[in-house]
C-alpha positions as a Markdown table, in Angstrom:
| # | Residue | x | y | z |
|---|---|---|---|---|
| 1 | Met | 0.0 | 0.0 | 0.0 |
| 2 | Met | 1.4 | 3.4 | -0.9 |
| 3 | Lys | 2.2 | 5.6 | 2.0 |
| 4 | Leu | 1.0 | 8.8 | 0.2 |
| 5 | Thr | -2.1 | 9.5 | -1.7 |
| 6 | Thr | -2.0 | 10.7 | -5.3 |
| 7 | Ser | -2.8 | 14.2 | -4.3 |
| 8 | Gln | -0.1 | 14.2 | -1.6 |
| 9 | Ile | 2.5 | 13.1 | -4.2 |
| 10 | Gln | 1.3 | 15.8 | -6.5 |
| 11 | Arg | 1.7 | 18.5 | -3.8 |
| 12 | Leu | 5.1 | 17.1 | -2.9 |
| 13 | Ser | 6.2 | 17.2 | -6.6 |
| 14 | Glu | 5.0 | 20.8 | -6.8 |
| 15 | Lys | 6.9 | 21.8 | -3.7 |
| 16 | Ile | 10.1 | 20.1 | -5.0 |
| 17 | Leu | 9.8 | 21.9 | -8.3 |
| 18 | Asn | 9.1 | 25.3 | -6.7 |
| 19 | Gln | 12.0 | 24.9 | -4.4 |
| 20 | Trp | 14.3 | 24.0 | -7.3 |
| 21 | Lys | 13.1 | 27.1 | -9.2 |
| 22 | Lys | 13.4 | 29.3 | -6.1 |
| 23 | Glu | 17.1 | 28.2 | -5.6 |
| 24 | Asn | 17.8 | 28.4 | -9.4 |
| 25 | Leu | 18.7 | 24.7 | -9.4 |
| 26 | Ile | 16.8 | 24.0 | -12.6 |
| 27 | Thr | 16.8 | 25.4 | -16.1 |
| 28 | Phe | 13.8 | 24.3 | -18.2 |
| 29 | Lys | 14.5 | 22.8 | -21.6 |
| 30 | Ser | 10.9 | 21.6 | -21.9 |
| 31 | Asp | 7.6 | 22.7 | -20.5 |
| 32 | Glu | 7.3 | 23.0 | -16.8 |
| 33 | Lys | 4.3 | 20.7 | -16.7 |
| 34 | Val | 6.4 | 17.9 | -18.3 |
| 35 | Val | 9.1 | 18.4 | -15.6 |
| 36 | Leu | 6.4 | 18.3 | -12.9 |
| 37 | Ser | 4.9 | 15.2 | -14.4 |
| 38 | Thr | 8.3 | 13.5 | -14.4 |
| 39 | Ile | 8.9 | 14.3 | -10.8 |
| 40 | Asn | 5.5 | 13.0 | -9.9 |
| 41 | Glu | 6.1 | 9.7 | -11.9 |
| 42 | Ser | 9.5 | 9.3 | -10.3 |
| 43 | Ile | 8.1 | 9.6 | -6.7 |
| 44 | Thr | 5.2 | 7.2 | -7.6 |
| 45 | Ala | 7.6 | 4.7 | -9.1 |
| 46 | Glu | 9.8 | 4.7 | -5.9 |
| 47 | Phe | 6.8 | 4.1 | -3.7 |
| 48 | Lys | 5.7 | 1.3 | -5.9 |
| 49 | Met | 9.1 | -0.2 | -5.8 |
| 50 | Glu | 9.0 | -0.1 | -2.0 |
| 51 | Asp | 5.5 | -1.6 | -2.0 |
| 52 | Asn | 6.8 | -4.5 | -4.1 |
| 53 | Leu | 9.7 | -5.0 | -1.7 |
| 54 | Asp | 7.3 | -5.1 | 1.2 |
| 55 | Arg | 5.1 | -7.7 | -0.4 |
| 56 | Glu | 8.2 | -9.8 | -1.2 |
| 57 | Val | 9.4 | -9.6 | 2.4 |
| 58 | Met | 6.0 | -10.6 | 3.7 |
| 59 | Gly | 6.1 | -13.6 | 1.4 |
| 60 | Met | 9.5 | -14.6 | 2.8 |
| 61 | Ile | 8.3 | -14.1 | 6.3 |
| 62 | Asp | 5.3 | -16.3 | 5.7 |
| 63 | Glu | 7.5 | -19.0 | 4.4 |
| 64 | Leu | 9.9 | -18.7 | 7.4 |
| 65 | Gln | 7.0 | -18.8 | 9.8 |
| 66 | Arg | 5.7 | -22.0 | 8.1 |
| 67 | Gln | 9.2 | -23.5 | 8.6 |
| 68 | His | 9.7 | -22.4 | 12.2 |
| 69 | Gly | 6.2 | -22.3 | 13.6 |
| 70 | Ser | 5.1 | -20.3 | 16.6 |
| 71 | Glu | 8.6 | -19.3 | 17.8 |
| 72 | Phe | 9.0 | -17.1 | 14.8 |
| 73 | Gln | 8.7 | -13.4 | 15.5 |
| 74 | Arg | 7.4 | -11.6 | 12.4 |
| 75 | His | 7.6 | -8.1 | 13.8 |
| 76 | Lys | 11.3 | -8.5 | 14.4 |
| 77 | Met | 12.2 | -10.1 | 11.1 |
| 78 | Phe | 10.3 | -7.7 | 8.8 |
| 79 | Pro | 12.7 | -4.7 | 9.1 |
| 80 | Ile | 15.8 | -6.9 | 9.1 |
| 81 | Leu | 14.8 | -8.7 | 5.9 |
| 82 | Lys | 13.6 | -5.5 | 4.2 |
| 83 | Gln | 16.9 | -3.7 | 4.9 |
| 84 | Lys | 18.9 | -6.7 | 3.7 |
| 85 | Leu | 16.9 | -7.0 | 0.4 |
| 86 | Ala | 17.0 | -3.2 | -0.1 |
| 87 | Lys | 20.7 | -3.2 | 0.3 |
| 88 | Glu | 21.2 | -6.1 | -2.0 |
| 89 | Arg | 19.1 | -4.4 | -4.7 |
| 90 | Lys | 20.5 | -1.0 | -4.0 |
| 91 | Ile | 17.1 | 0.5 | -3.1 |
| 92 | Ile | 17.2 | 3.5 | -0.9 |
| 93 | Leu | 14.4 | 3.5 | 1.7 |
């Protein structure tokens, strides 16, 4: 599940673009709307990548729990596995 709504991502994208313009960090070679759309798409893609990672980790945890039974502590293993997979795949969380 994405952690931000579509409208929150849109507002975040606008704030990023406005900050870049304010600090003269960006020069437009295309329409500003295209740049804003690209920022929005990039943020959305990153959240989707993390969602996919979360689902994969949950699947791994389900399998580990089936193997180890009731002594397995899901809440402790989730962040450990997520960090490990993220590091292996060079995903910044």
